[in-house]
A tleap script that builds the chain and sets N, CA, C and O, in Angstrom:
source leaprc.protein.ff14SB
mol = sequence {
  NMET LEU VAL ILE VAL CYS ILE GLY LEU ALA
  ILE GLY GLY THR LEU ILE GLY GLY ILE HIE
  TYR TYR ALA VAL ASP LEU PRO VAL GLN GLN
  ALA LEU SER ALA PRO VAL ASN SER VAL GLY
  SER GLU ILE GLY GLY CYS MET GLU GLU CYS
  ARG GLU GLY HIE THR ALA ALA CYS ILE ALA
  CYS GLY GLY SER PRO GLY GLY SER LYS CLYS
}
set mol.1.N position { 277.589 145.026 -80.295 }
set mol.1.CA position { 277.522 146.393 -79.780 }
set mol.1.C position { 278.039 146.463 -78.337 }
set mol.1.O position { 278.748 147.403 -77.977 }
set mol.2.N position { 277.685 145.470 -77.515 }
set mol.2.CA position { 278.122 145.451 -76.119 }
set mol.2.C position { 279.642 145.361 -76.015 }
set mol.2.O position { 280.249 145.967 -75.132 }
set mol.3.N position { 280.251 144.599 -76.924 }
set mol.3.CA position { 281.711 144.457 -76.915 }
set mol.3.C position { 282.366 145.806 -77.202 }
set mol.3.O position { 283.367 146.151 -76.574 }
set mol.4.N position { 281.828 146.554 -78.119 }
set mol.4.CA position { 282.386 147.866 -78.458 }
set mol.4.C position { 282.266 148.822 -77.263 }
set mol.4.O position { 283.189 149.590 -76.990 }
set mol.5.N position { 281.145 148.777 -76.561 }
set mol.5.CA position { 280.964 149.617 -75.369 }
set mol.5.C position { 281.972 149.240 -74.287 }
set mol.5.O position { 282.567 150.112 -73.654 }
set mol.6.N position { 282.160 147.951 -74.082 }
set mol.6.CA position { 283.128 147.501 -73.063 }
set mol.6.C position { 284.549 147.923 -73.419 }
set mol.6.O position { 285.299 148.362 -72.546 }
set mol.7.N position { 284.923 147.800 -74.669 }
set mol.7.CA position { 286.259 148.218 -75.103 }
set mol.7.C position { 286.413 149.730 -74.935 }
set mol.7.O position { 287.458 150.205 -74.490 }
set mol.8.N position { 285.372 150.484 -75.292 }
set mol.8.CA position { 285.420 151.942 -75.126 }
set mol.8.C position { 285.569 152.336 -73.666 }
set mol.8.O position { 286.344 153.235 -73.340 }
set mol.9.N position { 284.824 151.662 -72.777 }
set mol.9.CA position { 284.949 151.947 -71.342 }
set mol.9.C position { 286.341 151.594 -70.816 }
set mol.9.O position { 286.891 152.310 -69.980 }
set mol.10.N position { 286.903 150.499 -71.305 }
set mol.10.CA position { 288.245 150.095 -70.871 }
set mol.10.C position { 289.291 151.126 -71.305 }
set mol.10.O position { 290.166 151.497 -70.524 }
set mol.11.N position { 289.194 151.576 -72.535 }
set mol.11.CA position { 290.144 152.585 -73.032 }
set mol.11.C position { 289.950 153.907 -72.288 }
set mol.11.O position { 290.927 154.551 -71.904 }
set mol.12.N position { 288.702 154.311 -72.085 }
set mol.12.CA position { 288.425 155.551 -71.355 }
set mol.12.C position { 288.939 155.494 -69.919 }
set mol.12.O position { 289.516 156.465 -69.430 }
set mol.13.N position { 288.735 154.375 -69.245 }
set mol.13.CA position { 289.235 154.217 -67.871 }
set mol.13.C position { 290.745 154.245 -67.804 }
set mol.13.O position { 291.327 154.802 -66.873 }
set mol.14.N position { 291.376 153.640 -68.797 }
set mol.14.CA position { 292.842 153.654 -68.850 }
set mol.14.C position { 293.359 155.083 -69.021 }
set mol.14.O position { 294.317 155.489 -68.362 }
set mol.15.N position { 292.723 155.830 -69.901 }
set mol.15.CA position { 293.146 157.224 -70.111 }
set mol.15.C position { 292.936 158.071 -68.857 }
set mol.15.O position { 293.821 158.828 -68.459 }
set mol.16.N position { 291.772 157.944 -68.243 }
set mol.16.CA position { 291.489 158.711 -67.022 }
set mol.16.C position { 292.454 158.313 -65.904 }
set mol.16.O position { 292.954 159.176 -65.183 }
set mol.17.N position { 292.719 157.015 -65.755 }
set mol.17.CA position { 293.659 156.547 -64.734 }
set mol.17.C position { 295.070 157.063 -64.968 }
set mol.17.O position { 295.759 157.448 -64.023 }
set mol.18.N position { 295.503 157.072 -66.230 }
set mol.18.CA position { 296.837 157.582 -66.557 }
set mol.18.C position { 296.960 159.066 -66.291 }
set mol.18.O position { 297.972 159.527 -65.762 }
set mol.19.N position { 295.930 159.818 -66.657 }
set mol.19.CA position { 295.940 161.267 -66.400 }
set mol.19.C position { 295.989 161.533 -64.898 }
set mol.19.O position { 296.733 162.403 -64.444 }
set mol.20.N position { 295.204 160.793 -64.131 }
set mol.20.CA position { 295.202 160.965 -62.667 }
set mol.20.C position { 296.570 160.638 -62.083 }
set mol.20.O position { 297.061 161.346 -61.204 }
set mol.21.N position { 297.185 159.561 -62.573 }
set mol.21.CA position { 298.500 159.166 -62.065 }
set mol.21.C position { 299.532 160.266 -62.306 }
set mol.21.O position { 300.266 160.642 -61.391 }
set mol.22.N position { 299.590 160.778 -63.524 }
set mol.22.CA position { 300.584 161.812 -63.838 }
set mol.22.C position { 300.273 163.160 -63.199 }
set mol.22.O position { 301.188 163.929 -62.905 }
set mol.23.N position { 298.995 163.455 -62.980 }
set mol.23.CA position { 298.630 164.757 -62.421 }
set mol.23.C position { 298.655 164.784 -60.896 }
set mol.23.O position { 298.966 165.819 -60.306 }
set mol.24.N position { 298.330 163.658 -60.243 }
set mol.24.CA position { 298.182 163.661 -58.785 }
set mol.24.C position { 299.222 162.780 -58.092 }
set mol.24.O position { 299.960 163.262 -57.232 }
set mol.25.N position { 299.291 161.525 -58.444 }
set mol.25.CA position { 300.125 160.570 -57.706 }
set mol.25.C position { 301.620 160.768 -57.918 }
set mol.25.O position { 302.385 160.759 -56.954 }
set mol.26.N position { 302.040 160.943 -59.150 }
set mol.26.CA position { 303.470 161.068 -59.445 }
set mol.26.C position { 304.114 162.297 -58.806 }
set mol.26.O position { 305.190 162.162 -58.225 }
set mol.27.N position { 303.514 163.493 -58.881 }
set mol.27.CA position { 304.141 164.652 -58.216 }
set mol.27.C position { 304.271 164.485 -56.708 }
set mol.27.O position { 305.249 164.950 -56.124 }
set mol.28.N position { 303.312 163.835 -56.068 }
set mol.28.CA position { 303.385 163.629 -54.619 }
set mol.28.C position { 304.536 162.688 -54.287 }
set mol.28.O position { 305.246 162.902 -53.304 }
set mol.29.N position { 304.726 161.659 -55.088 }
set mol.29.CA position { 305.822 160.716 -54.838 }
set mol.29.C position { 307.180 161.379 -55.033 }
set mol.29.O position { 308.115 161.090 -54.287 }
set mol.30.N position { 307.303 162.246 -56.004 }
set mol.30.CA position { 308.577 162.906 -56.274 }
set mol.30.C position { 308.891 163.978 -55.238 }
set mol.30.O position { 310.058 164.312 -55.037 }
set mol.31.N position { 307.870 164.525 -54.577 }
set mol.31.CA position { 308.086 165.580 -53.595 }
set mol.31.C position { 308.602 165.034 -52.274 }
set mol.31.O position { 309.206 165.782 -51.505 }
set mol.32.N position { 308.384 163.761 -51.985 }
set mol.32.CA position { 308.832 163.178 -50.724 }
set mol.32.C position { 310.334 162.940 -50.751 }
set mol.32.O position { 310.892 162.554 -51.778 }
set mol.33.N position { 310.979 163.172 -49.625 }
set mol.33.CA position { 312.398 162.880 -49.512 }
set mol.33.C position { 312.685 162.353 -48.117 }
set mol.33.O position { 312.011 162.711 -47.152 }
set mol.34.N position { 313.672 161.515 -48.027 }
set mol.34.CA position { 314.042 160.927 -46.746 }
set mol.34.C position { 314.790 161.950 -45.898 }
set mol.34.O position { 315.491 162.802 -46.443 }
set mol.35.N position { 314.655 161.881 -44.578 }
set mol.35.CA position { 315.393 162.807 -43.719 }
set mol.35.C position { 316.889 162.506 -43.740 }
set mol.35.O position { 317.303 161.375 -43.994 }
set mol.36.N position { 317.679 163.517 -43.474 }
set mol.36.CA position { 319.129 163.376 -43.449 }
set mol.36.C position { 319.547 162.899 -42.058 }
set mol.36.O position { 319.142 163.476 -41.050 }
set mol.37.N position { 320.344 161.861 -42.012 }
set mol.37.CA position { 320.816 161.330 -40.734 }
set mol.37.C position { 322.331 161.425 -40.661 }
set mol.37.O position { 323.009 160.412 -40.486 }
set mol.38.N position { 322.855 162.604 -40.791 }
set mol.38.CA position { 324.298 162.781 -40.737 }
set mol.38.C position { 324.683 163.552 -39.479 }
set mol.38.O position { 323.832 164.135 -38.807 }
set mol.39.N position { 325.960 163.546 -39.177 }
set mol.39.CA position { 326.451 164.216 -37.973 }
set mol.39.C position { 326.193 165.713 -38.054 }
set mol.39.O position { 325.931 166.339 -37.027 }
set mol.40.N position { 326.258 166.299 -39.223 }
set mol.40.CA position { 326.071 167.726 -39.377 }
set mol.40.C position { 324.616 168.145 -39.489 }
set mol.40.O position { 324.331 169.329 -39.669 }
set mol.41.N position { 323.696 167.207 -39.386 }
set mol.41.CA position { 322.286 167.577 -39.532 }
set mol.41.C position { 321.795 168.296 -38.284 }
set mol.41.O position { 322.464 168.293 -37.251 }
set mol.42.N position { 320.635 168.906 -38.385 }
set mol.42.CA position { 320.077 169.683 -37.271 }
set mol.42.C position { 319.866 168.813 -36.036 }
set mol.42.O position { 320.193 169.230 -34.925 }
set mol.43.N position { 319.328 167.618 -36.216 }
set mol.43.CA position { 319.071 166.743 -35.067 }
set mol.43.C position { 320.380 166.281 -34.451 }
set mol.43.O position { 320.504 166.206 -33.228 }
set mol.44.N position { 321.374 165.966 -35.309 }
set mol.44.CA position { 322.668 165.555 -34.787 }
set mol.44.C position { 323.287 166.649 -33.922 }
set mol.44.O position { 323.879 166.370 -32.880 }
set mol.45.N position { 323.143 167.898 -34.367 }
set mol.45.CA position { 323.654 169.029 -33.603 }
set mol.45.C position { 322.916 169.174 -32.288 }
set mol.45.O position { 323.528 169.458 -31.259 }
set mol.46.N position { 321.602 168.979 -32.314 }
set mol.46.CA position { 320.808 169.066 -31.085 }
set mol.46.C position { 321.225 167.992 -30.097 }
set mol.46.O position { 321.358 168.257 -28.903 }
set mol.47.N position { 321.428 166.792 -30.589 }
set mol.47.CA position { 321.818 165.698 -29.703 }
set mol.47.C position { 323.171 166.002 -29.061 }
set mol.47.O position { 323.381 165.726 -27.880 }
set mol.48.N position { 324.079 166.567 -29.842 }
set mol.48.CA position { 325.401 166.918 -29.306 }
set mol.48.C position { 325.263 168.003 -28.240 }
set mol.48.O position { 325.927 167.941 -27.205 }
set mol.49.N position { 324.410 168.992 -28.484 }
set mol.49.CA position { 324.176 170.055 -27.495 }
set mol.49.C position { 323.662 169.445 -26.193 }
set mol.49.O position { 324.095 169.844 -25.112 }
set mol.50.N position { 322.758 168.498 -26.285 }
set mol.50.CA position { 322.186 167.881 -25.083 }
set mol.50.C position { 323.240 167.082 -24.322 }
set mol.50.O position { 323.301 167.139 -23.094 }
set mol.51.N position { 324.070 166.337 -25.053 }
set mol.51.CA position { 325.095 165.526 -24.382 }
set mol.51.C position { 326.122 166.409 -23.669 }
set mol.51.O position { 326.638 166.044 -22.613 }
set mol.52.N position { 326.414 167.579 -24.261 }
set mol.52.CA position { 327.411 168.458 -23.666 }
set mol.52.C position { 326.832 169.314 -22.544 }
set mol.52.O position { 327.579 170.022 -21.868 }
set mol.53.N position { 325.526 169.264 -22.334 }
set mol.53.CA position { 324.920 169.971 -21.221 }
set mol.53.C position { 324.550 171.406 -21.486 }
set mol.53.O position { 324.333 172.163 -20.539 }
set mol.54.N position { 324.467 171.816 -22.750 }
set mol.54.CA position { 324.039 173.176 -23.083 }
set mol.54.C position { 322.524 173.249 -22.911 }
set mol.54.O position { 321.768 172.918 -23.825 }
set mol.55.N position { 322.095 173.682 -21.746 }
set mol.55.CA position { 320.692 173.606 -21.358 }
set mol.55.C position { 319.758 174.349 -22.295 }
set mol.55.O position { 318.781 173.758 -22.757 }
set mol.56.N position { 320.009 175.612 -22.596 }
set mol.56.CA position { 319.089 176.411 -23.412 }
set mol.56.C position { 318.964 175.836 -24.818 }
set mol.56.O position { 317.855 175.706 -25.336 }
set mol.57.N position { 320.087 175.493 -25.438 }
set mol.57.CA position { 320.061 174.949 -26.802 }
set mol.57.C position { 319.393 173.582 -26.819 }
set mol.57.O position { 318.677 173.249 -27.763 }
set mol.58.N position { 319.624 172.799 -25.788 }
set mol.58.CA position { 319.046 171.464 -25.717 }
set mol.58.C position { 317.534 171.537 -25.570 }
set mol.58.O position { 316.810 170.805 -26.244 }
set mol.59.N position { 317.052 172.407 -24.700 }
set mol.59.CA position { 315.610 172.546 -24.487 }
set mol.59.C position { 314.952 173.088 -25.750 }
set mol.59.O position { 313.833 172.692 -26.074 }
set mol.60.N position { 315.630 173.997 -26.480 }
set mol.60.CA position { 315.092 174.529 -27.724 }
set mol.60.C position { 314.920 173.431 -28.771 }
set mol.60.O position { 314.039 173.519 -29.627 }
set mol.61.N position { 315.755 172.403 -28.705 }
set mol.61.CA position { 315.652 171.285 -29.632 }
set mol.61.C position { 314.639 170.245 -29.170 }
set mol.61.O position { 314.310 169.329 -29.924 }
set mol.62.N position { 314.144 170.372 -27.956 }
set mol.62.CA position { 313.150 169.418 -27.458 }
set mol.62.C position { 313.748 168.287 -26.653 }
set mol.62.O position { 313.074 167.284 -26.419 }
set mol.63.N position { 314.986 168.412 -26.224 }
set mol.63.CA position { 315.628 167.360 -25.450 }
set mol.63.C position { 315.727 167.722 -23.992 }
set mol.63.O position { 315.193 168.739 -23.550 }
set mol.64.N position { 316.414 166.884 -23.250 }
set mol.64.CA position { 316.654 167.172 -21.841 }
set mol.64.C position { 318.162 167.156 -21.615 }
set mol.64.O position { 318.830 166.233 -22.083 }
set mol.65.N position { 318.720 168.139 -20.919 }
set mol.65.CA position { 320.167 168.211 -20.711 }
set mol.65.C position { 320.700 166.940 -20.072 }
set mol.65.O position { 320.146 166.433 -19.097 }
set mol.66.N position { 321.789 166.438 -20.643 }
set mol.66.CA position { 322.410 165.235 -20.123 }
set mol.66.C position { 321.730 163.962 -20.594 }
set mol.66.O position { 322.219 162.868 -20.314 }
set mol.67.N position { 320.636 164.074 -21.289 }
set mol.67.CA position { 319.908 162.903 -21.761 }
set mol.67.C position { 319.843 162.888 -23.271 }
set mol.67.O position { 320.718 163.413 -23.959 }
set mol.68.N position { 318.801 162.285 -23.763 }
set mol.68.CA position { 318.622 162.223 -25.205 }
set mol.68.C position { 317.353 162.951 -25.602 }
set mol.68.O position { 316.561 163.362 -24.755 }
set mol.69.N position { 317.177 163.102 -26.906 }
set mol.69.CA position { 315.990 163.798 -27.408 }
set mol.69.C position { 314.762 162.961 -27.109 }
set mol.69.O position { 314.790 161.736 -27.217 }
set mol.70.N position { 313.672 163.640 -26.727 }
set mol.70.CA position { 312.436 162.943 -26.367 }
set mol.70.C position { 311.768 162.369 -27.577 }
set mol.70.O position { 310.712 161.746 -27.462 }
savepdb mol mol.pdb
quit
């Protein structure tokens, strides 16, 4: 009888774990994406604004004119 209970608990835990994985863990993993590091990206544009000395645009991006982003 104890063996049957243990097997039932193992199967039940596997089912609950699988349901949790597909309902919670998998969607969170698929929603994540890496940031874009290209010249045309927003940060790349901000860095270019700062290097060229455009003070207002550079400060709006969080950088310092003539320097790099903080």
